[in-house]
C-alpha positions, 0 to 999 in steps of 0.5 A: 611043240612048234613055235611060229611068229610073224608080223601083221599091220594093225590100226594106224598102220602099226606093225604088230608082233604075234606068236603061235605055239602048235601041238605036234598032232591035230589041233583040238581047240584054240586059245587066243591070249590077250596080255595085260598092261606093259607086258607081252604074249611071251609071259604065258608059258605056263599056259603054253606048257600045259595046253599045247601038249593037250592039243590046243593051239595057243596064239598070242599078240603083242598089243600096240606099244607093247613087247615086240610090236611098234608104238610108243610105250604105255600110250595109245591114241584110242582104246579101239587101237587095241580092240580093232587090232585084236579083231584083225588078229582074231580073224586071221586065227580063225582063218588058220584054224577053221571050224575049231573052237576058239577061247579068248584068254584075257588077263588084266588090261587084256581082260578089259580088251577081251570084254570089249571084244566079247561085247562086239564079236562074241559070236565068233568065239566058243567061250572066254577066260578072263583073269584078274580083269581090269574092268573097275577103276580103283576106289581110291581115285576121286572124281576130281583126279579122273577129271584132271587126268582126262583134261591132261589126256587132251592137253598133254596126252603123252605125259607120264601120269600113273606110277609104274606097276608094282612088280612085287604085286605080280606074283608071290613067287620071287622067281616070277618077280625077278624075271618080270623085272629083268625082262627087256620086253616088259615096260615099267614106266609111267602110264601116259595120261591118254592111256589112263583116260582111255582105260577109264573110258573102256571100263565105263563101257564094260560096266554099261554093256557087259550085259550083252555078253551071253557066251560061256565065261570063266572069270578068275581072280586073285583074292589078294590082288593089289594091282586091280580091284578084285571087286571088279571080277565080281561086278563083271560076273554079276553083269554078264548075262550068260547063263553059263558063267563061273567066278573063281576067287583064289584066296591069298593069290596075287595078280597073275594067277597063272604065275602064282606058286600054285598055278597048277591048281588054276590051270587044272580049273581052266582045263576042266572048264575048257574040256566041258565046253567043246567035244572031247577027243574020240 
């Protein structure tokens, strides 16, 4: 396995970090990792360890304000800063790996970013795997709170508004939680008012436009997820117009299904699905 890393310039001239894991032999297909809120591309080593030896090249980007990328933590001017930077990186990846099948793998907020990328650019991909997609606002947020949040996003966009992610809800594996808490690249502060408002706006857009998605999609959801509304995965599954779509709910699993104690089961499901969507080795 070969590891490479680099920097490219994203939206608003921000320097964004990326990293790549390549197999020793021929690349059969590409996985494009789109990480979630407050984390970074380096937290997907279970995917890397499973798929690189199988001939997959794994490419990851740290979003603006995340990981090793520049930008204010847990803040974004506009949600398109995420999606347009992903488009730039996706174009780079397709230049590096011409004519290879490319599968987007988006987790949590990365599932939201990924869904918007599919709506706009699905013709550039072979398929997508969306894990615990944050595509639906929690049911306990009232219209009044949403209104106040949007007002604050204009008047005081950088004020911390939403409490930090509950680390205990990330995984049932204590070692994963401990590593999450100890990771200096994970940001666990309060989400800013602007980011919260931009996420809600992106969720609304996905709810309206997900029927434009027609490429193969695999949606994975932890049944005991406390960090996103699990019903969002069902909503997305129902709205996606693809005739080739699949939803798998893992009962009792927490948010990061790739990092759960039974993650081998999840990775096997993903492997079987991927292998069914591009030519096998000769």
